Structure formats: structure tokens, C-alpha cells
C-alpha positions as CSV (number, residue, x, y, z in Angstrom):
1,M,-105.5,-77.1,28.6
2,S,-104.5,-73.7,30.7
3,G,-101.7,-75.8,33.1
4,A,-100.4,-76.9,29.3
5,F,-100.2,-73.7,28.1
6,A,-98.8,-73.0,31.4
7,A,-96.3,-75.2,31.0
8,I,-95.1,-73.8,27.7
9,G,-94.8,-70.5,28.5
10,L,-92.3,-71.5,31.4
11,F,-90.8,-73.3,28.6
12,L,-90.6,-70.5,26.5
13,S,-89.2,-68.3,28.8
14,I,-86.6,-70.7,30.3
15,W,-85.2,-71.1,26.7
16,V,-85.3,-67.4,26.1
17,Y,-82.8,-66.8,28.7
18,T,-80.2,-69.9,28.6
19,K,-80.4,-69.5,24.3
20,T,-79.7,-65.6,24.0
21,N,-79.0,-64.6,27.9
22,N,-82.1,-62.1,27.5
23,A,-83.0,-61.7,31.0
24,Q,-85.7,-58.5,30.2
25,C,-86.9,-60.7,27.2
26,A,-87.3,-64.0,29.2
27,L,-89.0,-61.7,32.2
28,G,-91.9,-60.4,29.8
29,V,-92.6,-64.5,28.6
30,F,-92.8,-65.0,32.0
31,Y,-95.4,-62.8,33.1
32,F,-97.8,-64.0,30.8
33,F,-96.5,-67.7,31.8
34,L,-97.8,-66.7,34.9
35,M,-101.3,-65.8,33.5
36,E,-101.5,-69.1,32.2
37,F,-100.9,-70.5,35.5
38,L,-103.5,-68.8,37.2
39,Q,-105.7,-69.6,35.0
40,Y,-105.1,-73.3,36.3
41,F,-105.6,-72.6,39.6
42,Q,-108.8,-70.4,39.2
43,Y,-110.6,-73.4,38.1
44,W,-110.2,-75.3,41.2
45,Y,-112.1,-72.7,42.6
46,I,-114.9,-71.2,39.7
47,N,-118.3,-70.1,40.6
48,D,-117.8,-70.2,44.0
49,C,-118.0,-66.2,44.8
50,D,-117.7,-66.8,48.2
51,N,-114.4,-68.5,48.9
52,Y,-111.8,-65.8,49.3
53,T,-109.6,-68.1,47.3
54,N,-111.7,-67.4,44.1
55,R,-112.6,-64.0,45.2
56,F,-108.1,-63.3,45.7
57,L,-107.1,-65.4,42.4
58,T,-110.0,-63.0,40.6
59,L,-108.1,-60.3,42.0
60,V,-105.0,-61.0,41.4
61,G,-105.9,-61.9,38.0
62,F,-107.3,-58.1,37.2
63,V,-103.3,-56.5,38.5
64,H,-102.1,-58.8,35.6
65,I,-103.9,-57.8,32.5
66,C,-103.9,-54.2,34.6
67,Y,-99.6,-54.0,33.8
68,Q,-100.1,-56.1,31.0
69,P,-99.3,-53.7,28.3
70,Y,-96.0,-53.2,30.0
71,F,-94.5,-56.0,30.1
72,C,-95.7,-56.4,26.8
73,H,-93.5,-53.7,25.9
74,L,-90.9,-54.5,28.3
75,L,-90.8,-57.7,26.2
76,N,-90.5,-55.6,23.4
77,S,-87.9,-53.2,23.4
78,A,-85.2,-56.0,24.9
79,L,-85.2,-57.3,20.8
80,T,-83.2,-54.2,20.0
81,K,-80.3,-52.3,20.5
82,S,-81.0,-49.3,18.9
83,V,-80.5,-46.1,20.9
84,K,-83.2,-44.1,19.7
85,L,-85.9,-46.7,20.2
86,L,-84.5,-48.0,23.3
87,H,-85.4,-43.7,24.0
88,I,-88.7,-44.5,22.8
89,Y,-89.5,-47.4,24.8
90,T,-88.1,-45.6,28.1
91,A,-91.0,-42.9,27.5
92,I,-93.7,-45.9,26.5
93,L,-92.8,-48.2,29.4
94,R,-93.4,-45.4,32.1
95,L,-96.7,-44.3,30.9
96,V,-97.9,-47.8,30.5
97,L,-97.0,-48.4,33.8
98,I,-98.9,-45.2,35.1
99,G,-102.1,-46.0,33.2
100,G,-102.0,-49.9,34.0
101,T,-101.8,-48.3,37.9
102,L,-104.7,-46.0,37.2
103,L,-106.9,-48.7,35.7
104,C,-105.9,-51.2,38.7
105,L,-107.3,-48.2,41.3
106,R,-111.0,-47.9,39.5
107,H,-111.1,-51.9,41.3
108,Y,-110.7,-50.0,44.9
109,L,-111.9,-47.4,43.5
110,A,-115.5,-48.8,43.0
111,H,-115.4,-49.4,47.3
112,L,-116.1,-45.5,47.7
113,P,-119.6,-43.8,48.2
114,G,-120.8,-42.2,45.4
115,W,-118.1,-43.7,42.6
116,T,-120.2,-46.6,41.1
117,N,-123.6,-44.6,40.7
118,D,-124.5,-45.7,37.6
119,H,-122.8,-48.8,37.2
120,F,-124.5,-50.4,34.1
121,A,-127.0,-50.0,31.4
122,T,-130.8,-50.9,32.0
123,I,-132.2,-52.8,28.8
124,N,-135.7,-51.4,28.9
125,N,-137.2,-53.8,26.7
126,T,-136.2,-56.9,24.5
127,D,-132.6,-56.4,22.5
128,M,-130.0,-58.5,21.1
129,V,-126.5,-57.8,21.9
130,N,-123.5,-59.7,19.9
131,N,-126.9,-61.8,19.3
132,V,-127.7,-62.3,22.9
133,A,-131.1,-62.1,23.6
134,L,-131.3,-60.2,26.9
135,V,-134.3,-59.6,29.4
136,P,-136.1,-56.9,30.2
137,G,-135.0,-55.4,33.5
138,E,-131.5,-56.7,32.8
139,K,-128.4,-54.6,33.6
140,L,-126.0,-54.8,31.2
141,S,-122.2,-54.4,31.7
142,T,-121.2,-52.4,28.4
143,E,-117.2,-53.1,29.3
144,W,-115.0,-56.0,29.5
145,L,-114.4,-57.4,32.7
146,R,-117.0,-55.5,34.8
147,G,-118.9,-55.8,37.3
148,E,-120.9,-55.9,40.5
149,E,-119.3,-58.7,42.5
150,L,-115.1,-59.8,42.9
151,C,-115.6,-63.2,41.4
152,T,-114.6,-65.9,38.3
153,I,-117.0,-67.5,37.0
154,S,-117.6,-70.0,33.8
155,G,-118.2,-68.5,30.4
156,K,-119.7,-70.6,27.6
157,Y,-116.0,-71.9,26.5
158,H,-113.7,-70.5,29.2
159,L,-113.5,-69.2,32.7
160,A,-114.8,-65.4,33.2
161,W,-113.7,-62.4,35.2
162,V,-116.0,-60.4,37.0
163,I,-114.2,-57.2,38.8
164,P,-116.4,-54.2,40.3
165,M,-114.8,-50.8,39.1
166,A,-115.6,-47.0,39.5
167,D,-117.2,-45.2,37.2
168,A,-115.3,-43.8,34.1
169,T,-115.1,-40.6,34.9
170,Y,-112.4,-37.4,33.1
171,Y,-109.8,-38.4,36.0
172,V,-110.9,-42.6,36.0
173,P,-110.0,-44.2,32.9
174,G,-112.0,-47.0,31.5
175,T,-110.9,-50.4,30.9
176,A,-110.2,-49.0,26.8
177,I,-106.8,-47.4,28.7
178,H,-105.8,-51.0,28.1
179,S,-106.4,-51.9,24.4
180,F,-104.7,-47.7,24.2
181,M,-101.4,-49.0,25.9
182,M,-101.3,-52.5,24.7
183,F,-102.0,-51.5,20.6
184,A,-101.1,-47.5,20.0
185,P,-96.8,-47.9,20.9
186,F,-96.8,-50.6,17.7
187,M,-98.1,-47.5,15.8
188,I,-95.5,-44.9,17.2
189,V,-92.4,-46.7,17.8
190,K,-91.9,-47.8,14.0
191,P,-93.7,-47.9,10.9
192,G,-92.5,-51.5,10.5
193,F,-94.3,-52.9,13.9
194,I,-97.2,-52.0,12.9
195,P,-98.7,-55.4,11.4
196,A,-97.3,-57.5,14.5
197,G,-99.1,-54.7,17.2
198,F,-102.4,-55.8,13.9
199,F,-101.0,-59.7,14.2
200,L,-101.7,-59.1,18.2
201,W,-105.1,-57.7,18.4
202,L,-106.4,-59.9,15.5
203,T,-105.2,-63.2,17.1
204,G,-105.9,-61.7,20.5
205,P,-109.6,-59.2,21.7
206,Y,-110.5,-59.5,17.9
207,M,-110.6,-63.4,17.9
208,A,-112.2,-63.4,21.2
209,A,-115.3,-61.6,20.0
210,W,-115.7,-63.3,17.2
211,I,-115.4,-66.4,19.7
212,T,-117.7,-65.3,22.4
213,P,-119.8,-62.0,22.7
214,N,-119.4,-62.6,27.4
215,L,-117.1,-59.2,27.9
216,M,-115.9,-60.8,31.1
217,E,-115.3,-64.0,29.0
218,Q,-113.3,-62.9,26.2
219,A,-110.7,-60.9,28.4
220,S,-110.0,-64.2,30.2
221,I,-109.8,-66.0,26.5
222,W,-107.6,-63.4,24.9
223,C,-105.2,-63.8,28.3
224,F,-105.5,-67.7,26.8
225,F,-104.0,-67.6,23.7
226,S,-100.8,-65.1,25.3
227,I,-98.4,-67.7,25.6
228,S,-99.2,-68.9,21.5
229,Q,-99.1,-65.4,20.6
230,I,-95.8,-65.1,21.9
231,G,-94.7,-68.3,20.9
232,I,-95.4,-67.5,17.3
233,M,-93.5,-64.1,17.8
234,L,-90.3,-65.6,19.5
235,F,-90.5,-68.5,16.3
236,A,-90.7,-65.0,14.0
237,V,-87.4,-63.7,15.5
238,S,-85.7,-66.6,16.4
239,G,-83.1,-65.9,14.3
240,M,-82.6,-62.5,15.3
241,M,-82.7,-63.4,18.9
242,L,-80.2,-65.9,18.7
243,G,-77.8,-64.2,16.4
244,R,-77.7,-61.5,19.1
245,A,-77.1,-63.8,21.6
246,N,-74.9,-61.7,24.1
247,D,-71.8,-63.3,26.1
248,K,-72.5,-61.9,29.3
249,N,-69.6,-60.1,29.6
250,E,-70.7,-58.0,26.3
251,D,-72.1,-54.1,27.1
252,V,-74.3,-52.8,25.0
253,P,-77.2,-50.3,24.9
254,H,-80.4,-51.5,27.7
255,I,-82.9,-49.5,29.2
256,Q,-82.0,-48.8,32.9
257,F,-84.3,-49.6,35.7
258,F,-84.9,-48.2,39.4
259,G,-87.3,-51.1,40.0
260,P,-89.7,-51.4,37.3
261,W,-89.8,-47.5,36.5
262,P,-87.6,-47.0,33.2
263,T,-84.6,-44.6,34.4
264,D,-82.4,-44.3,31.2
265,V,-80.8,-45.5,28.4
266,Y,-77.4,-47.2,29.0
267,I,-75.0,-46.7,26.1
268,P,-72.1,-48.0,26.5
269,K,-68.4,-46.4,25.8
270,S,-67.9,-48.0,22.6
271,S,-71.4,-46.9,21.0
272,E,-70.9,-43.4,21.7
273,G,-71.0,-41.3,18.5
274,K,-72.5,-43.9,16.5
275,K,-75.5,-43.0,15.0
276,A,-78.5,-44.7,16.2
277,K,-80.0,-47.4,13.7
């Protein structure tokens, strides 16, 4: 199934580029295709935590997760020619790029002495968490993905990622920063974008938590859904995208980049003096 969704994702990215010539939007779709493609290969090495390939692919998956908000909003910013909105997205992309890097570094800090003093909460008596019975003395991870050994293992329905991470502090963000970076921009860019953000949350982390209580598995299930989410979104805005399909020589406002870092908004001379909508 992961391989099939990967094929769909690759098709969507190619379709977007060939039909609209919007390389930025196609890149955003292609990034999420890479996750499906990665999950397909991870099944070949699943549960073998001593296998270098398993550990390497798990780390690649974690890095991909860290920068998902960046590519989500990179994709969103590719759907507008509004100079005003492009300036807003420039600031958003800078912030989520920094946030994703901080989350990524949290794994590497876990290997330093003194950064994982309170790794998990210990259960002192039999309890229930999300309808799952806990054994006294069992250590419970309270965050998505966080575990003690870098590995991809089997979940109840899908694969599950286990990533060692340093304790969250004032300077080290918890995994909640991913949620903030993914959904908060929908509420500040434009009021009309809030329903899209709600749909993304409802069919993503909320549905994943409804399917499984496993915090390691919820993230991978959402990633599994991501191509479907993108496909629905592209279908909803396909008329607008095709209507705005650019000739390769057309000069339109767009964000300029130095590598992944947004530097400025390019405004064609023909657009100067016009009121941003």
C-alpha cells in the first residue's frame, strides 16, 4: 500500500508540473511522495533494530518529518500570486525552517551526557492510557516518536518509528513544535485558510490518534494519509491552478530563495504600484 501511494504521489507531482509549470508546488508534492517511498523500503527491514539500514532509514524518516511543515507551506505559498501573502509566507517559511532544524537537532542532543535525565514517565501502578493497559514499572513515552532506540518497528496497523530525543527544555522544543508549525500558519495567513488547516488536522493527526493509541505509529499513519490529503487539496484547487497555469516566460510575483532560505519576494515591474490583493 505504501508503494501504491508512492506511485500516486509521484504521478501527482509530475501532473502538477506538466499542467501548471509550477515547480514550487510540484516540489512540495514530491517531498511528501518521498515519505511514502521511504515507508515502502522500510518494510523490508522492519523490526530489525540491529540492522544499519533500518536505523538509517528511520533517521531519514525523522528528518523528513522535521521539515514537513516547511514543505507544506512552501506548497501553499506556490498557489498565490498575491504580493501581500507572499511576504507573509516568506516570514512563515523562515520560522518553520528554523523550527524544523531545532526539532531535528533534538535527536543528536540525546547522545550527549545529561540531556536525557527524565526520558520517560514511569508507571507506578496499573493504569489505562488511550484504552491500552499499562504494566506497573513500564516506561511510557508521552510524545510522538520518542523512544530509547533508533528503529522502525511494527505497529498495530502500520510501521512505527522510535527516535531517541533529548528532554524538552526552554531551549529544546518538544515534538509539539511540529504541530504548531504545521497548523498555526493557517490561522494567521488569511481567515479563509482556517478550514483548510482544520481539514488537514482532522484527516491527519486526529484521525491517526483515533485509529491507534501508539504514539510511535500515529505519526507514520498520518504520513501514510498525506498523499490522499494532498490529492484532495489539489482536486479542490485544480480549477484555480489550471486557470493560473503560467507560460514559462510569464513574469509573476514569487518568493526568491537562497537554497531553502526565503530571501525576498520578487515583484515584476508590471505589478509595481498595483494594490496587493
